[in-house]
C-alpha positions in Angstrom: 84.8 98.3 158.8 85.4 99.7 155.3 86.1 103.3 156.2 89.5 103.2 154.3 87.6 103.0 151.1 86.4 106.6 151.5 89.8 108.3 152.1 90.5 111.0 149.4 93.6 109.3 148.3 91.8 106.2 147.4 89.2 108.2 145.4 92.1 109.9 143.6 93.8 106.5 142.8 90.6 105.1 141.5 90.0 108.1 139.3 93.4 107.9 137.8 92.9 104.2 136.7 90.0 105.0 134.4 92.1 106.6 131.7 93.9 104.9 128.8 96.3 106.5 126.2 97.2 105.3 122.8 98.9 106.5 119.7 96.5 108.4 117.4 96.7 108.3 113.6 94.7 109.7 110.7 91.9 107.2 111.2 90.9 109.4 114.2 91.0 112.7 112.3 87.2 113.3 112.4 86.8 112.5 116.1 89.9 114.5 117.1 88.6 117.5 114.9 85.4 117.4 116.8 87.2 117.3 120.1 89.3 120.3 119.1 86.3 122.3 118.0 84.6 121.6 121.3 87.6 123.3 123.1 88.7 126.2 120.9 87.1 129.2 119.2 88.6 128.1 116.0 88.7 124.4 115.8 90.8 122.4 113.2 89.0 121.0 110.3 89.0 117.2 109.6 91.3 117.8 106.7 93.6 119.9 108.8 93.6 117.2 111.4 94.2 114.4 108.9 97.2 116.3 107.4 98.6 116.8 110.9 98.2 113.1 111.9 99.7 112.0 108.6 102.9 113.9 109.3 105.8 111.7 110.3 107.2 114.5 112.5 104.0 114.6 114.5 103.4 112.6 117.7 99.8 112.3 118.8 98.1 110.5 121.6 94.3 109.9 122.2 92.8 109.7 125.7 90.1 107.1 126.2 88.2 106.2 129.3 89.1 102.5 129.9 86.7 100.1 128.3 85.4 102.7 125.9 86.5 103.1 122.3 85.8 106.7 121.5 88.5 109.3 122.4 87.7 112.1 124.8 91.0 114.0 124.3 94.1 114.2 122.5 97.6 115.8 122.5 99.8 116.5 119.5 103.3 117.8 119.0 105.6 118.2 116.2 109.3 117.2 116.5 112.3 119.0 114.9 115.7 117.5 115.9 115.6 117.2 119.7 112.9 119.8 120.3 109.1 119.4 120.3 106.4 122.0 120.0 103.1 121.0 121.6 100.5 122.0 118.9 97.4 121.2 121.0 96.1 119.4 124.1 92.2 119.1 124.1 89.8 117.2 126.3 86.0 117.4 125.9 84.8 119.8 128.6 82.6 117.2 130.3 85.6 114.9 130.8 87.9 117.6 132.4 88.8 117.6 136.1 89.0 113.8 136.4 92.8 113.3 136.0 92.6 112.7 132.3 94.8 115.7 131.5 97.6 114.5 133.6 97.4 110.9 132.3 97.3 112.1 128.7 100.1 114.7 129.1 102.3 112.4 131.1 101.9 109.7 128.5 102.5 112.1 125.7 105.7 113.5 127.3 106.9 109.9 127.6 106.4 109.3 123.9 108.3 112.5 123.1 111.2 111.4 125.3 111.3 108.0 123.6 111.8 109.8 120.4 114.8 111.7 121.7 113.2 115.1 122.6 115.1 117.0 125.1 113.1 120.3 125.0 109.4 120.9 124.7 107.8 124.2 124.1 104.1 125.3 124.0 101.8 128.3 124.0 98.8 128.5 126.5 96.2 131.1 126.9 97.2 133.2 129.8 93.6 132.9 131.1 93.6 129.1 131.0 94.5 128.6 134.7 93.9 124.9 134.7 96.1 124.2 131.7 98.9 126.4 133.2 98.7 124.4 136.5 98.8 121.1 134.6 102.1 122.3 132.6 103.6 123.6 135.9 103.0 120.2 137.6 105.1 118.7 134.8 107.9 121.3 135.4 107.2 123.8 132.5 108.4 127.4 133.1 107.4 130.6 131.3 110.0 131.7 128.8 108.0 134.4 126.8 104.6 135.9 125.9 102.8 136.4 122.7 100.2 139.3 122.7 96.9 138.8 120.9 97.8 135.3 120.0 94.5 133.4 120.5 91.1 134.2 118.8 88.2 134.4 121.3 84.6 133.3 120.7 83.5 136.9 121.2 85.8 138.1 118.5 88.6 139.4 120.8 92.1 138.2 121.1 93.9 136.7 124.0 97.6 136.6 124.9 99.5 133.4 125.4 102.3 132.4 127.6 105.1 130.6 126.1 106.3 127.8 128.3 109.2 125.4 128.1 110.4 122.1 129.6 114.0 120.9 129.6 113.7 117.0 129.7 116.6 115.0 131.0 
């Protein structure tokens, strides 16, 4: 009788609706710094995050689960003329694989476009397959590579792919 409720597309649609995105400002610096630290070997300090979020050239978005106040992720980019550089996209590990990355990044790109951005560039760890797949879904293509760009938790260095998106 209710077999249609269990179809995979229905589960995907329901999963997508649990996310909410909003602009992030310096009032969230401590929470966003904690999220960043949970995702990267060298996290940004609260002071660095506060400085970033106070910069008029920076666009930042916070990801929340609908109905809950604390952010679980964020995206931040710096705009120069009609180009933006994605500085970071971070989602707490336990909230990944639920559609939040797509919701957050789509919202973030929309805010950049609204500010007149025509080109977006970013670096991504070449071993971060899920992030590379996310960016590819939005149309990013590889335009370069930076060797030994990222610090690893084990003290090693990882290379980054440089990706770009031409927005219309």
